[in-house]
C-alpha positions as CSV (number, residue, x, y, z in Angstrom):
1,M,117.8,106.0,97.0
2,K,117.8,104.2,93.6
3,S,117.2,105.6,90.1
4,F,114.2,104.6,88.2
5,R,112.8,105.3,84.7
6,V,109.0,105.5,84.6
7,S,107.0,105.4,81.3
8,V,103.6,107.1,81.2
9,H,101.0,107.2,78.5
10,I,98.5,110.1,78.5
11,V,95.5,109.9,76.1
12,P,92.2,111.8,75.7
13,R,89.4,110.3,77.7
14,K,87.2,107.8,75.7
15,G,84.1,109.5,74.4
16,L,85.7,113.0,74.1
17,L,86.4,114.6,70.8
18,D,90.0,113.8,69.6
19,P,90.4,115.7,66.3
20,Q,94.0,114.6,65.9
21,G,93.1,111.0,66.4
22,K,90.2,111.3,63.9
23,A,92.5,112.8,61.4
24,V,95.0,110.0,61.8
25,A,92.2,107.4,61.5
26,D,90.9,109.0,58.4
27,A,94.4,109.1,56.8
28,L,94.9,105.4,57.6
29,H,91.6,104.6,56.0
30,T,92.6,106.6,52.9
31,L,95.8,104.5,52.8
32,G,93.8,101.3,52.7
33,F,94.0,100.3,56.4
34,Q,90.2,99.7,56.6
35,A,90.5,97.5,59.8
36,V,91.6,100.6,61.9
37,G,88.9,101.6,64.3
38,D,89.3,104.5,66.7
39,V,92.7,106.2,67.0
40,H,93.7,108.2,70.1
41,V,96.7,110.5,69.9
42,G,98.3,111.3,73.2
43,R,101.6,111.8,74.8
44,H,104.3,109.5,76.1
45,L,106.5,110.6,78.9
46,R,109.6,109.0,80.2
47,I,110.5,110.3,83.7
48,D,113.8,109.6,85.4
49,T,113.4,109.8,89.2
50,T,114.9,108.5,92.4
51,A,113.0,106.6,95.1
52,T,113.5,104.0,97.7
53,D,111.9,101.3,95.5
54,A,109.9,100.8,92.3
55,A,106.6,101.1,94.1
56,A,107.6,104.5,95.6
57,A,108.7,105.7,92.2
58,E,105.4,104.7,90.6
59,A,103.4,106.3,93.4
60,S,105.4,109.5,93.0
61,V,104.8,109.6,89.2
62,R,101.1,108.8,89.7
63,E,100.9,111.9,91.9
64,M,102.8,114.0,89.3
65,C,100.2,112.9,86.7
66,A,97.3,113.6,88.9
67,R,98.5,117.0,90.0
68,L,100.1,118.4,86.8
69,L,100.9,116.1,83.8
70,A,97.4,114.9,82.9
71,N,94.2,117.0,82.9
72,P,91.8,114.9,85.0
73,V,88.8,116.3,83.2
74,T,89.9,115.4,79.6
75,E,92.7,112.9,79.9
76,D,93.5,109.4,81.3
77,F,97.0,108.2,82.1
78,E,98.6,104.8,82.7
79,I,101.9,103.9,84.0
80,A,103.4,101.7,81.3
81,G,106.5,100.6,83.2
82,V,109.0,101.2,85.9
83,T,112.5,100.0,85.5
84,A,115.6,100.5,87.6
85,T,118.4,102.4,85.9
């Protein structure tokens, strides 16, 4: 077994109300950043795990997200990276 660090981004699904993202977008506009469109505020997780290889580590974290870490009704997730540690 090898050690891996897996980075995951979880954000609200597109089209769903994201009050925190709206507040950030409005604040950025107030500060003069008019080019900013939508903002989505989510979570970033860094999971240290062991697996036989990077593909197995990613598959395990995908299952974690699907079963617990991300709400499948309101959130999307993406694996941002898998690195050996």
